[in-house]
Backbone atoms as SQL, in Angstrom:
CREATE TABLE atoms (id INTEGER PRIMARY KEY, chain TEXT, resi INTEGER, resn TEXT, atom TEXT, x REAL, y REAL, z REAL);
INSERT INTO atoms VALUES
  (1, 'A', 1, 'MET', 'N', -29.652, -0.763, -9.577),
  (2, 'A', 1, 'MET', 'CA', -29.172, 0.572, -9.150),
  (3, 'A', 1, 'MET', 'C', -29.226, 1.096, -10.392),
  (4, 'A', 2, 'LEU', 'N', -28.570, -0.089, -11.488),
  (5, 'A', 2, 'LEU', 'CA', -28.530, 0.836, -12.519),
  (6, 'A', 2, 'LEU', 'C', -29.710, 0.758, -13.506),
  (7, 'A', 3, 'GLU', 'N', -30.104, -0.651, -13.194),
  (8, 'A', 3, 'GLU', 'CA', -32.084, -0.549, -13.600),
  (9, 'A', 3, 'GLU', 'C', -32.594, 0.827, -13.350),
  (10, 'A', 4, 'LYS', 'N', -32.765, 0.948, -11.691),
  (11, 'A', 4, 'LYS', 'CA', -33.815, 2.601, -12.122),
  (12, 'A', 4, 'LYS', 'C', -32.958, 3.703, -11.924),
  (13, 'A', 5, 'THR', 'N', -32.051, 3.476, -12.128),
  (14, 'A', 5, 'THR', 'CA', -30.953, 5.222, -12.850),
  (15, 'A', 5, 'THR', 'C', -31.152, 5.280, -14.128),
  (16, 'A', 6, 'GLY', 'N', -30.886, 3.948, -14.812),
  (17, 'A', 6, 'GLY', 'CA', -30.553, 4.300, -16.535),
  (18, 'A', 6, 'GLY', 'C', -29.275, 3.717, -16.495),
  (19, 'A', 7, 'ALA', 'N', -28.216, 4.082, -15.540),
  (20, 'A', 7, 'ALA', 'CA', -27.181, 4.364, -15.896),
  (21, 'A', 7, 'ALA', 'C', -26.384, 3.226, -16.862),
  (22, 'A', 8, 'ASP', 'N', -25.307, 4.128, -17.440),
  (23, 'A', 8, 'ASP', 'CA', -24.687, 2.836, -18.244),
  (24, 'A', 8, 'ASP', 'C', -23.532, 2.903, -18.314),
  (25, 'A', 9, 'ALA', 'N', -23.076, 3.363, -16.498),
  (26, 'A', 9, 'ALA', 'CA', -21.814, 2.124, -15.941),
  (27, 'A', 9, 'ALA', 'C', -21.946, 2.514, -14.489),
  (28, 'A', 10, 'VAL', 'N', -20.909, 2.036, -13.992),
  (29, 'A', 10, 'VAL', 'CA', -20.623, 2.275, -12.484),
  (30, 'A', 10, 'VAL', 'C', -19.336, 2.706, -12.642),
  (31, 'A', 11, 'MET', 'N', -19.099, 3.228, -11.220),
  (32, 'A', 11, 'MET', 'CA', -17.129, 3.546, -10.708),
  (33, 'A', 11, 'MET', 'C', -17.380, 2.645, -9.343),
  (34, 'A', 12, 'ILE', 'N', -16.389, 1.735, -9.167),
  (35, 'A', 12, 'ILE', 'CA', -16.144, 0.876, -8.731),
  (36, 'A', 12, 'ILE', 'C', -15.023, 1.516, -7.171),
  (37, 'A', 13, 'GLY', 'N', -13.820, 1.690, -7.648),
  (38, 'A', 13, 'GLY', 'CA', -13.184, 2.698, -7.022),
  (39, 'A', 13, 'GLY', 'C', -12.631, 1.838, -5.602),
  (40, 'A', 14, 'ARG', 'N', -12.610, 2.380, -5.001),
  (41, 'A', 14, 'ARG', 'CA', -11.964, 2.031, -3.510),
  (42, 'A', 14, 'ARG', 'C', -12.464, 0.610, -2.961),
  (43, 'A', 15, 'ALA', 'N', -13.714, 0.065, -3.357),
  (44, 'A', 15, 'ALA', 'CA', -13.960, -0.894, -2.183),
  (45, 'A', 15, 'ALA', 'C', -13.244, -1.917, -3.598),
  (46, 'A', 16, 'ALA', 'N', -12.794, -2.338, -4.569),
  (47, 'A', 16, 'ALA', 'CA', -12.075, -3.102, -4.834),
  (48, 'A', 16, 'ALA', 'C', -10.372, -2.740, -4.649),
  (49, 'A', 17, 'GLN', 'N', -10.280, -1.949, -3.663),
  (50, 'A', 17, 'GLN', 'CA', -8.637, -2.005, -3.230),
  (51, 'A', 17, 'GLN', 'C', -8.744, -3.620, -2.278),
  (52, 'A', 18, 'GLY', 'N', -7.826, -4.231, -2.610),
  (53, 'A', 18, 'GLY', 'CA', -7.742, -5.319, -0.867),
  (54, 'A', 18, 'GLY', 'C', -8.896, -6.287, -1.460),
  (55, 'A', 19, 'GLN', 'N', -9.749, -6.107, -3.062),
  (56, 'A', 19, 'GLN', 'CA', -10.549, -7.192, -2.739),
  (57, 'A', 19, 'GLN', 'C', -10.750, -7.311, -4.622),
  (58, 'A', 20, 'PRO', 'N', -9.597, -7.634, -5.109),
  (59, 'A', 20, 'PRO', 'CA', -9.396, -7.543, -6.732),
  (60, 'A', 20, 'PRO', 'C', -10.569, -8.393, -7.310),
  (61, 'A', 21, 'TRP', 'N', -10.967, -9.484, -6.681),
  (62, 'A', 21, 'TRP', 'CA', -11.748, -10.371, -7.309),
  (63, 'A', 21, 'TRP', 'C', -13.034, -9.380, -7.425),
  (64, 'A', 22, 'LEU', 'N', -13.837, -8.747, -7.010),
  (65, 'A', 22, 'LEU', 'CA', -14.833, -8.021, -7.109),
  (66, 'A', 22, 'LEU', 'C', -15.569, -7.592, -8.361),
  (67, 'A', 23, 'PHE', 'N', -14.430, -7.394, -9.533),
  (68, 'A', 23, 'PHE', 'CA', -14.836, -7.132, -10.557),
  (69, 'A', 23, 'PHE', 'C', -15.383, -8.267, -11.577),
  (70, 'A', 24, 'ARG', 'N', -14.598, -9.618, -10.880),
  (71, 'A', 24, 'ARG', 'CA', -15.428, -10.786, -11.236),
  (72, 'A', 24, 'ARG', 'C', -16.707, -11.279, -11.059),
  (73, 'A', 25, 'GLU', 'N', -16.873, -10.640, -9.656),
  (74, 'A', 25, 'GLU', 'CA', -18.637, -10.791, -8.964),
  (75, 'A', 25, 'GLU', 'C', -19.736, -9.788, -9.805),
  (76, 'A', 26, 'ILE', 'N', -19.150, -8.629, -9.467),
  (77, 'A', 26, 'ILE', 'CA', -19.787, -7.893, -9.937),
  (78, 'A', 26, 'ILE', 'C', -20.459, -8.394, -11.427),
  (79, 'A', 27, 'SER', 'N', -18.931, -8.900, -12.248),
  (80, 'A', 27, 'SER', 'CA', -19.178, -9.241, -13.947),
  (81, 'A', 27, 'SER', 'C', -20.667, -9.913, -13.615),
  (82, 'A', 28, 'HIS', 'N', -20.004, -11.465, -12.799),
  (83, 'A', 28, 'HIS', 'CA', -21.071, -12.517, -12.899),
  (84, 'A', 28, 'HIS', 'C', -22.802, -12.213, -12.917),
  (85, 'A', 29, 'TYR', 'N', -22.241, -11.457, -12.010),
  (86, 'A', 29, 'TYR', 'CA', -23.851, -10.607, -11.314),
  (87, 'A', 29, 'TYR', 'C', -24.483, -10.222, -12.209),
  (88, 'A', 30, 'LEU', 'N', -23.919, -9.327, -13.219),
  (89, 'A', 30, 'LEU', 'CA', -24.534, -8.396, -13.938),
  (90, 'A', 30, 'LEU', 'C', -25.083, -9.656, -15.389),
  (91, 'A', 31, 'GLN', 'N', -24.452, -10.659, -15.376),
  (92, 'A', 31, 'GLN', 'CA', -24.914, -11.461, -16.920),
  (93, 'A', 31, 'GLN', 'C', -25.593, -12.930, -16.438),
  (94, 'A', 32, 'THR', 'N', -25.390, -12.799, -15.049),
  (95, 'A', 32, 'THR', 'CA', -26.681, -14.083, -14.523),
  (96, 'A', 32, 'THR', 'C', -27.708, -13.335, -13.378),
  (97, 'A', 33, 'GLY', 'N', -27.508, -11.985, -12.883),
  (98, 'A', 33, 'GLY', 'CA', -28.713, -12.157, -11.540),
  (99, 'A', 33, 'GLY', 'C', -28.307, -12.975, -10.852),
  (100, 'A', 34, 'GLN', 'N', -27.212, -13.861, -10.348),
  (101, 'A', 34, 'GLN', 'CA', -27.079, -14.481, -9.463),
  (102, 'A', 34, 'GLN', 'C', -25.517, -14.521, -8.776),
  (103, 'A', 35, 'LEU', 'N', -25.563, -13.844, -7.045),
  (104, 'A', 35, 'LEU', 'CA', -24.309, -13.887, -6.390),
  (105, 'A', 35, 'LEU', 'C', -23.337, -15.145, -6.778),
  (106, 'A', 36, 'LEU', 'N', -22.424, -14.072, -7.091),
  (107, 'A', 36, 'LEU', 'CA', -21.299, -15.709, -7.380),
  (108, 'A', 36, 'LEU', 'C', -20.774, -15.950, -5.481),
  (109, 'A', 37, 'PRO', 'N', -20.305, -16.615, -5.448),
  (110, 'A', 37, 'PRO', 'CA', -20.204, -17.483, -4.071),
  (111, 'A', 37, 'PRO', 'C', -18.790, -16.307, -4.096),
  (112, 'A', 38, 'SER', 'N', -18.165, -15.952, -2.803),
  (113, 'A', 38, 'SER', 'CA', -16.952, -15.335, -2.538),
  (114, 'A', 38, 'SER', 'C', -15.819, -15.514, -2.998),
  (115, 'A', 39, 'ALA', 'N', -14.724, -15.346, -2.795),
  (116, 'A', 39, 'ALA', 'CA', -13.111, -15.815, -2.915),
  (117, 'A', 39, 'ALA', 'C', -13.198, -16.773, -1.706),
  (118, 'A', 40, 'SER', 'N', -12.382, -18.164, -1.997),
  (119, 'A', 40, 'SER', 'CA', -12.061, -18.773, -1.014),
  (120, 'A', 40, 'SER', 'C', -10.605, -18.559, -0.826),
  (121, 'A', 41, 'LEU', 'N', -10.746, -18.735, 0.824),
  (122, 'A', 41, 'LEU', 'CA', -9.460, -18.403, 1.198),
  (123, 'A', 41, 'LEU', 'C', -7.694, -18.663, 0.389),
  (124, 'A', 42, 'ASN', 'N', -8.221, -20.173, -0.118),
  (125, 'A', 42, 'ASN', 'CA', -6.826, -20.841, -1.056),
  (126, 'A', 42, 'ASN', 'C', -6.795, -19.536, -2.260),
  (127, 'A', 43, 'GLU', 'N', -7.630, -19.122, -2.447),
  (128, 'A', 43, 'GLU', 'CA', -7.962, -18.450, -3.874),
  (129, 'A', 43, 'GLU', 'C', -7.053, -16.446, -3.418),
  (130, 'A', 44, 'ILE', 'N', -7.592, -16.258, -2.277),
  (131, 'A', 44, 'ILE', 'CA', -7.252, -15.140, -1.526),
  (132, 'A', 44, 'ILE', 'C', -6.059, -15.336, -1.656),
  (133, 'A', 45, 'SER', 'N', -5.353, -16.306, -0.837),
  (134, 'A', 45, 'SER', 'CA', -3.679, -16.607, -0.429),
  (135, 'A', 45, 'SER', 'C', -2.903, -15.946, -1.971),
  (136, 'A', 46, 'GLN', 'N', -3.597, -17.298, -2.903),
  (137, 'A', 46, 'GLN', 'CA', -3.133, -17.038, -4.386),
  (138, 'A', 46, 'GLN', 'C', -3.136, -15.809, -5.168),
  (139, 'A', 47, 'ILE', 'N', -4.160, -15.201, -4.690),
  (140, 'A', 47, 'ILE', 'CA', -3.901, -13.954, -5.488),
  (141, 'A', 47, 'ILE', 'C', -2.840, -12.641, -4.395),
  (142, 'A', 48, 'MET', 'N', -2.624, -12.671, -3.259),
  (143, 'A', 48, 'MET', 'CA', -2.225, -11.780, -2.821),
  (144, 'A', 48, 'MET', 'C', -0.394, -12.276, -2.731),
  (145, 'A', 49, 'GLN', 'N', -0.533, -13.568, -3.015),
  (146, 'A', 49, 'GLN', 'CA', 1.424, -13.844, -3.108),
  (147, 'A', 49, 'GLN', 'C', 1.261, -13.458, -4.343),
  (148, 'A', 50, 'GLN', 'N', 0.805, -14.180, -5.663),
  (149, 'A', 50, 'GLN', 'CA', 1.389, -13.346, -6.591),
  (150, 'A', 50, 'GLN', 'C', 0.845, -11.868, -7.003),
  (151, 'A', 51, 'HIS', 'N', 0.238, -10.924, -6.234),
  (152, 'A', 51, 'HIS', 'CA', 0.062, -9.718, -6.401),
  (153, 'A', 51, 'HIS', 'C', 1.841, -9.033, -5.547),
  (154, 'A', 52, 'LEU', 'N', 1.807, -9.683, -4.295),
  (155, 'A', 52, 'LEU', 'CA', 3.069, -9.642, -4.062),
  (156, 'A', 52, 'LEU', 'C', 4.414, -9.387, -4.507),
  (157, 'A', 53, 'GLN', 'N', 4.003, -10.492, -5.248),
  (158, 'A', 53, 'GLN', 'CA', 5.664, -11.117, -7.113),
  (159, 'A', 53, 'GLN', 'C', 5.633, -9.963, -8.028),
  (160, 'A', 54, 'GLU', 'N', 3.980, -9.787, -8.442),
  (161, 'A', 54, 'GLU', 'CA', 4.095, -9.039, -9.665),
  (162, 'A', 54, 'GLU', 'C', 4.850, -7.743, -9.260),
  (163, 'A', 55, 'LEU', 'N', 4.457, -6.876, -7.819),
  (164, 'A', 55, 'LEU', 'CA', 4.814, -5.741, -7.464),
  (165, 'A', 55, 'LEU', 'C', 6.521, -5.548, -7.673),
  (166, 'A', 56, 'HIS', 'N', 6.551, -6.280, -7.418),
  (167, 'A', 56, 'HIS', 'CA', 8.343, -6.717, -6.796),
  (168, 'A', 56, 'HIS', 'C', 9.218, -6.820, -7.531),
  (169, 'A', 57, 'LEU', 'N', 8.269, -7.579, -9.351),
  (170, 'A', 57, 'LEU', 'CA', 9.090, -7.570, -10.081),
  (171, 'A', 57, 'LEU', 'C', 9.031, -6.218, -11.159),
  (172, 'A', 58, 'PHE', 'N', 7.797, -5.684, -10.848),
  (173, 'A', 58, 'PHE', 'CA', 7.722, -4.400, -11.834),
  (174, 'A', 58, 'PHE', 'C', 8.081, -3.747, -11.442),
  (175, 'A', 59, 'TYR', 'N', 8.173, -3.175, -10.117),
  (176, 'A', 59, 'TYR', 'CA', 8.887, -2.112, -9.582),
  (177, 'A', 59, 'TYR', 'C', 10.507, -1.949, -8.908),
  (178, 'A', 60, 'GLY', 'N', 11.156, -3.131, -9.353),
  (179, 'A', 60, 'GLY', 'CA', 12.130, -3.617, -7.867),
  (180, 'A', 60, 'GLY', 'C', 11.768, -3.660, -6.577),
  (181, 'A', 61, 'GLU', 'N', 13.450, -4.400, -6.198),
  (182, 'A', 61, 'GLU', 'CA', 13.157, -4.671, -4.561),
  (183, 'A', 61, 'GLU', 'C', 13.314, -3.253, -4.443),
  (184, 'A', 62, 'LEU', 'N', 13.370, -1.872, -3.806),
  (185, 'A', 62, 'LEU', 'CA', 13.705, -0.907, -3.062),
  (186, 'A', 62, 'LEU', 'C', 11.704, 0.022, -3.281),
  (187, 'A', 63, 'LEU', 'N', 11.651, 0.400, -4.262),
  (188, 'A', 63, 'LEU', 'CA', 10.277, 1.269, -4.709),
  (189, 'A', 63, 'LEU', 'C', 9.278, -0.115, -4.669),
  (190, 'A', 64, 'GLY', 'N', 9.145, -1.763, -5.416),
  (191, 'A', 64, 'GLY', 'CA', 8.430, -2.438, -4.960),
  (192, 'A', 64, 'GLY', 'C', 8.055, -3.492, -3.667),
  (193, 'A', 65, 'VAL', 'N', 9.250, -3.122, -2.676),
  (194, 'A', 65, 'VAL', 'CA', 8.702, -3.350, -1.512),
  (195, 'A', 65, 'VAL', 'C', 8.317, -1.835, -0.633),
  (196, 'A', 66, 'ARG', 'N', 8.438, -1.139, -1.053),
  (197, 'A', 66, 'ARG', 'CA', 7.496, 0.048, -0.399),
  (198, 'A', 66, 'ARG', 'C', 6.402, 0.320, -0.921),
  (199, 'A', 67, 'ILE', 'N', 6.228, -0.197, -2.044),
  (200, 'A', 67, 'ILE', 'CA', 4.376, -0.097, -3.053),
  (201, 'A', 67, 'ILE', 'C', 3.545, -0.464, -1.903),
  (202, 'A', 68, 'SER', 'N', 4.744, -2.219, -1.607),
  (203, 'A', 68, 'SER', 'CA', 4.082, -3.546, -1.153),
  (204, 'A', 68, 'SER', 'C', 2.583, -2.865, 0.230),
  (205, 'A', 69, 'ARG', 'N', 3.722, -2.445, 0.680),
  (206, 'A', 69, 'ARG', 'CA', 3.128, -2.440, 1.867),
  (207, 'A', 69, 'ARG', 'C', 1.676, -1.912, 1.753),
  (208, 'A', 70, 'LYS', 'N', 1.702, -0.322, 1.095),
  (209, 'A', 70, 'LYS', 'CA', -0.106, -0.061, 0.597),
  (210, 'A', 70, 'LYS', 'C', -0.760, -1.193, 0.248),
  (211, 'A', 71, 'HIS', 'N', -0.713, -2.140, -0.927),
  (212, 'A', 71, 'HIS', 'CA', -1.339, -2.926, -1.215),
  (213, 'A', 71, 'HIS', 'C', -1.835, -4.201, -0.427),
  (214, 'A', 72, 'ILE', 'N', -0.479, -4.613, 0.406),
  (215, 'A', 72, 'ILE', 'CA', -1.186, -5.724, 1.320),
  (216, 'A', 72, 'ILE', 'C', -1.492, -5.545, 2.614),
  (217, 'A', 73, 'GLY', 'N', -1.604, -3.474, 2.779),
  (218, 'A', 73, 'GLY', 'CA', -2.119, -3.556, 3.842),
  (219, 'A', 73, 'GLY', 'C', -3.916, -3.174, 3.250),
  (220, 'A', 74, 'TRP', 'N', -4.358, -3.148, 2.397),
  (221, 'A', 74, 'TRP', 'CA', -5.556, -3.206, 2.212),
  (222, 'A', 74, 'TRP', 'C', -6.158, -4.308, 2.134),
  (223, 'A', 75, 'TYR', 'N', -5.401, -5.405, 1.363),
  (224, 'A', 75, 'TYR', 'CA', -5.891, -6.976, 1.920),
  (225, 'A', 75, 'TYR', 'C', -6.334, -6.976, 3.034),
  (226, 'A', 76, 'MET', 'N', -5.129, -6.829, 3.703),
  (227, 'A', 76, 'MET', 'CA', -5.223, -7.131, 5.736),
  (228, 'A', 76, 'MET', 'C', -6.569, -6.413, 6.371),
  (229, 'A', 77, 'GLN', 'N', -7.248, -6.063, 5.319),
  (230, 'A', 77, 'GLN', 'CA', -8.252, -4.897, 6.826),
  (231, 'A', 77, 'GLN', 'C', -9.078, -6.173, 6.628),
  (232, 'A', 78, 'HIS', 'N', -8.928, -7.388, 5.766),
  (233, 'A', 78, 'HIS', 'CA', -10.367, -8.285, 5.779),
  (234, 'A', 78, 'HIS', 'C', -10.035, -9.781, 6.446),
  (235, 'A', 79, 'PHE', 'N', -8.964, -9.338, 7.254),
  (236, 'A', 79, 'PHE', 'CA', -8.104, -10.500, 8.346),
  (237, 'A', 79, 'PHE', 'C', -8.741, -10.105, 9.219),
  (238, 'A', 80, 'GLU', 'N', -8.684, -11.214, 10.676),
  (239, 'A', 80, 'GLU', 'CA', -8.926, -10.596, 11.797),
  (240, 'A', 80, 'GLU', 'C', -7.502, -10.130, 12.586),
  (241, 'A', 81, 'GLN', 'N', -6.566, -10.737, 12.164),
  (242, 'A', 81, 'GLN', 'CA', -5.343, -10.489, 12.423),
  (243, 'A', 81, 'GLN', 'C', -4.398, -9.183, 11.825),
  (244, 'A', 82, 'GLY', 'N', -4.968, -9.113, 10.958),
  (245, 'A', 82, 'GLY', 'CA', -4.351, -8.013, 9.939),
  (246, 'A', 82, 'GLY', 'C', -3.667, -7.224, 9.952),
  (247, 'A', 83, 'GLN', 'N', -4.445, -6.332, 11.373),
  (248, 'A', 83, 'GLN', 'CA', -3.480, -5.020, 11.939),
  (249, 'A', 83, 'GLN', 'C', -2.229, -5.550, 12.045),
  (250, 'A', 84, 'ALA', 'N', -2.691, -6.697, 12.839),
  (251, 'A', 84, 'ALA', 'CA', -1.247, -6.480, 13.771),
  (252, 'A', 84, 'ALA', 'C', 0.237, -7.180, 12.243),
  (253, 'A', 85, 'PHE', 'N', -0.582, -8.062, 11.783),
  (254, 'A', 85, 'PHE', 'CA', 0.677, -8.371, 10.486),
  (255, 'A', 85, 'PHE', 'C', 1.191, -7.225, 9.588),
  (256, 'A', 86, 'ARG', 'N', -0.044, -6.162, 9.609),
  (257, 'A', 86, 'ARG', 'CA', 0.500, -5.159, 8.113),
  (258, 'A', 86, 'ARG', 'C', 1.322, -4.242, 9.265),
  (259, 'A', 87, 'LYS', 'N', 1.412, -4.039, 10.955),
  (260, 'A', 87, 'LYS', 'CA', 1.699, -3.046, 11.138),
  (261, 'A', 87, 'LYS', 'C', 4.059, -4.033, 10.848),
  (262, 'A', 88, 'HIS', 'N', 3.873, -5.606, 10.897),
  (263, 'A', 88, 'HIS', 'CA', 5.006, -6.279, 11.038),
  (264, 'A', 88, 'HIS', 'C', 5.308, -6.277, 9.642),
  (265, 'A', 89, 'PHE', 'N', 4.740, -6.206, 8.696),
  (266, 'A', 89, 'PHE', 'CA', 5.110, -6.173, 7.332),
  (267, 'A', 89, 'PHE', 'C', 5.696, -5.260, 7.154),
  (268, 'A', 90, 'ASN', 'N', 5.145, -3.741, 7.084),
  (269, 'A', 90, 'ASN', 'CA', 5.271, -2.223, 6.974),
  (270, 'A', 90, 'ASN', 'C', 6.788, -2.362, 7.706),
  (271, 'A', 91, 'THR', 'N', 7.260, -3.016, 8.457),
  (272, 'A', 91, 'THR', 'CA', 9.336, -2.559, 8.650),
  (273, 'A', 91, 'THR', 'C', 9.694, -3.922, 8.160),
  (274, 'A', 92, 'ILE', 'N', 9.230, -4.291, 7.185),
  (275, 'A', 92, 'ILE', 'CA', 10.412, -5.468, 6.139),
  (276, 'A', 92, 'ILE', 'C', 11.154, -4.922, 5.364),
  (277, 'A', 93, 'GLU', 'N', 12.550, -5.226, 4.860),
  (278, 'A', 93, 'GLU', 'CA', 12.879, -4.017, 4.440),
  (279, 'A', 93, 'GLU', 'C', 13.484, -4.808, 2.830),
  (280, 'A', 94, 'SER', 'N', 13.104, -5.857, 2.250),
  (281, 'A', 94, 'SER', 'CA', 13.265, -7.176, 1.413),
  (282, 'A', 94, 'SER', 'C', 12.681, -7.791, 0.952),
  (283, 'A', 95, 'ALA', 'N', 11.536, -7.583, -0.521),
  (284, 'A', 95, 'ALA', 'CA', 10.957, -8.816, -1.435),
  (285, 'A', 95, 'ALA', 'C', 11.413, -9.811, -0.642),
  (286, 'A', 96, 'GLU', 'N', 12.106, -10.756, -0.237),
  (287, 'A', 96, 'GLU', 'CA', 12.303, -11.790, 0.399),
  (288, 'A', 96, 'GLU', 'C', 11.697, -12.006, 1.058),
  (289, 'A', 97, 'LEU', 'N', 11.861, -11.124, 1.924),
  (290, 'A', 97, 'LEU', 'CA', 11.150, -11.707, 3.350),
  (291, 'A', 97, 'LEU', 'C', 9.921, -10.879, 3.711),
  (292, 'A', 98, 'GLN', 'N', 9.939, -9.945, 2.227),
  (293, 'A', 98, 'GLN', 'CA', 7.791, -9.760, 2.628),
  (294, 'A', 98, 'GLN', 'C', 6.959, -10.885, 1.837),
  (295, 'A', 99, 'SER', 'N', 8.097, -11.621, 1.241),
  (296, 'A', 99, 'SER', 'CA', 6.852, -13.104, 0.432),
  (297, 'A', 99, 'SER', 'C', 7.024, -14.074, 1.756),
  (298, 'A', 100, 'SER', 'N', 8.101, -13.751, 2.369),
  (299, 'A', 100, 'SER', 'CA', 7.596, -14.775, 3.097),
  (300, 'A', 100, 'SER', 'C', 7.447, -15.250, 4.314),
  (301, 'A', 101, 'ALA', 'N', 7.442, -13.390, 5.223),
  (302, 'A', 101, 'ALA', 'CA', 6.620, -13.615, 6.143),
  (303, 'A', 101, 'ALA', 'C', 4.974, -12.965, 5.395),
  (304, 'A', 102, 'LEU', 'N', 4.719, -13.186, 4.274),
  (305, 'A', 102, 'LEU', 'CA', 3.178, -12.578, 3.748),
  (306, 'A', 102, 'LEU', 'C', 2.550, -14.803, 3.525),
  (307, 'A', 103, 'ALA', 'N', 3.591, -14.946, 3.382),
  (308, 'A', 103, 'ALA', 'CA', 3.324, -16.671, 3.114),
  (309, 'A', 103, 'ALA', 'C', 3.502, -17.526, 4.320),
  (310, 'A', 104, 'GLU', 'N', 4.046, -17.053, 5.430),
  (311, 'A', 104, 'GLU', 'CA', 3.303, -17.364, 6.699),
  (312, 'A', 104, 'GLU', 'C', 2.502, -17.516, 7.013),
  (313, 'A', 105, 'PHE', 'N', 2.214, -16.089, 6.810),
  (314, 'A', 105, 'PHE', 'CA', 0.611, -15.261, 7.634),
  (315, 'A', 105, 'PHE', 'C', -0.667, -16.315, 7.180),
  (316, 'A', 106, 'LEU', 'N', -0.285, -15.915, 5.799),
  (317, 'A', 106, 'LEU', 'CA', -1.465, -16.595, 4.653),
  (318, 'A', 106, 'LEU', 'C', -1.835, -18.380, 4.956),
  (319, 'A', 107, 'ALA', 'N', -0.761, -18.582, 5.613),
  (320, 'A', 107, 'ALA', 'CA', -0.770, -20.322, 6.236),
  (321, 'A', 107, 'ALA', 'C', -1.092, -20.488, 7.091),
  (322, 'A', 108, 'ALA', 'N', -1.161, -19.662, 8.003),
  (323, 'A', 108, 'ALA', 'CA', -1.737, -19.911, 9.100),
  (324, 'A', 108, 'ALA', 'C', -2.696, -19.270, 9.252),
  (325, 'A', 109, 'GLN', 'N', -3.237, -18.292, 8.238),
  (326, 'A', 109, 'GLN', 'CA', -5.049, -17.736, 8.157),
  (327, 'A', 109, 'GLN', 'C', -5.370, -19.227, 7.625),
  (328, 'A', 110, 'CYS', 'N', -4.731, -20.551, 6.681),
  (329, 'A', 110, 'CYS', 'CA', -5.474, -21.094, 6.126),
  (330, 'A', 110, 'CYS', 'C', -5.773, -22.483, 7.635),
  (331, 'A', 111, 'ARG', 'N', -4.571, -22.608, 8.223),
  (332, 'A', 111, 'ARG', 'CA', -4.839, -23.538, 9.042),
  (333, 'A', 111, 'ARG', 'C', -5.611, -23.486, 10.306),
  (334, 'A', 112, 'ALA', 'N', -5.711, -21.575, 10.043),
  (335, 'A', 112, 'ALA', 'CA', -7.221, -21.972, 11.929),
  (336, 'A', 112, 'ALA', 'C', -8.631, -21.922, 10.884),
  (337, 'A', 113, 'ALA', 'N', -8.378, -21.631, 9.881),
  (338, 'A', 113, 'ALA', 'CA', -10.360, -22.131, 8.808),
  (339, 'A', 113, 'ALA', 'C', -10.221, -23.223, 8.963),
  (340, 'A', 114, 'ALA', 'N', -9.378, -24.269, 8.975),
  (341, 'A', 114, 'ALA', 'CA', -9.756, -25.303, 8.749),
  (342, 'A', 114, 'ALA', 'C', -10.048, -26.363, 9.664);
């Protein structure tokens, strides 16, 4: 579309919510014309856990727990069991328990994919 329209840029917006690796994939395609393989489940797991940790550190316990519900919810759209986990995750009131629950969920996803 960039070539067809002559546009200087595109807006990504909501497509990146729950898929922050999308920027890397788009950049790679624009530079090479080739599709980059999708992020692996292990990489997605690491990104999600780091994102959760950073939310807790930046916002503190109370706000970090609340704000992380939205962000983890976006990631969960891409998991078969994501909606059920999201409902559970949204009831958790501590950063430590959120981190543990997410780690357990992601470990189970990795085991199921193996």
